[in-house]
N, C-alpha and C positions, 0 to 999 in steps of 0.2 A: 785613835789614841783616846783613852779615857782616863779620868782621875776622879777622885772623890775627896771632898773636904767636909769634915765633920766637927761640929762644936764640941769642945771639951768642957769649957767653963768660961763664964765671963765673956770675953772676946778672944778666947784662945781656941784655936782650931788645929786639927791634925789633917794633913794632906796625905793622901795615899795614891801612889801612882799604879798604872796598869802592870808595870814591871815589878810590883811588889815592894816598893820602898816608901817610907813614911817620913814626914818632915812636920815639926811644929811650927806654926805661925801664930803671932800674938800681935795684938794692937799696942800702940804707944800707951805708956801709963796715963798720959793725960786724957786718953780716950777709953780708960777703963782696963787696959791691959796689965799684965803682970811681968812683962819683960821675959816671958818663958821661951820665946823663939823670934825668928826673924819676922820683920813686918812684910806683908804681902808684896808691897812695891819693891822692897829690898830683894825679895825672892825673884821678881821680874828682871831686875837689874842683874842679879847673879846668874840668871838663865841666859840672858844676853852675853855675859861674859864666858859662861861655859860653852855655849854654842859657837861663838866666834873663836875661842881658844882651841876648841876641838877641831874646828876647820883649819886653823893656821897649822896646827901639829900635823894633821893628816896630810895636807897639801905639801908641807915640807918633807915629810917622811916619804911620800910618793915620789918626790924629786931627789931622793937619796941624800937628804940633808940629815946630819947626825944631831938631832934635837935631844937634849937631855932635861930641859925644863921650859915651860912657858907660863908666864903670869900675866893675867889681864887685870890691870887696875882701871876701875871704872869710876868716873865722877860725873854725876847727874845733876840737873837742875829741874825743878818741877814748877808748873804754873802755880801762881799764888792763890788762885780761886778754883773752885770745884768745876768740872773734874780736874784734879791736880795731876794732870798728865805729865810725862817728862817732856821737857821742851828742848833740852840740850843734853847730849851724852858725849863724853870724851872717853875713848878706850886707848890706854897706853899698854903696849905689849912689851914684855921683856923676855926675849928668846935667848936661851943659853944653848950652846952646843959646841962641837968641835968643827972648826973651819967653815962656820956658816956663811953663806953668801947673802950679804945685805940685800942684794937686788932680788933674790929669791924670797927673802923674808918679806920685803916690800910687796912683792907680787902676791904672796900667800894672804897678807892682811887685806889687800885690795879685792881678791877674789872672794874672800870670805864676806867682806862688807857688801860687795855688789852682786854677787851670784849665789853663794851657798848659805849663808847664815839666815835662816828664816826669821829668827828673832830680831836681828838687826834691820832686816828689809821691813818687817812689820812695824817695828817701833820707829823706823825712819819715816813713817807716814805722819807722824805727829812731832817728832823730835829732830833736831839737827844733830847727826852723829858724826863725830870726827874720830880719827885714828892717828896714832904714831906708834913707833916702835924703837926699841934699842936692841942691839946684838951684843951678848956677853960671851966671851970665849970661856969654855969650861967643860 
């Protein structure tokens, strides 16, 4: 996997993925940013959410669960001093579908966290990561 990050101006950067997609990242205004894009650490947190939500949906669909929506809400705490790594991350999944089995949702969340989500497992080396979920009929 390859990626490229290029300075645009000030402390604004454009990240380009090997798959051909781009995203703008910017520093906080107090660090000279212009609020033109997500902060790099926000991008990392969203990557964790995307990785784990992808896993949960794929696992549930493979077990023939009718998932129509999955939202991962993430809440993170960072260290007070440099390097300001994530020290705690909580992921709350809201999984919507028809007749979803809560036990299967629980299993999918656990499998993602412990076996499949590379981002979660990697970030879990420095942060305590917790998960919970709710099932919504729809």
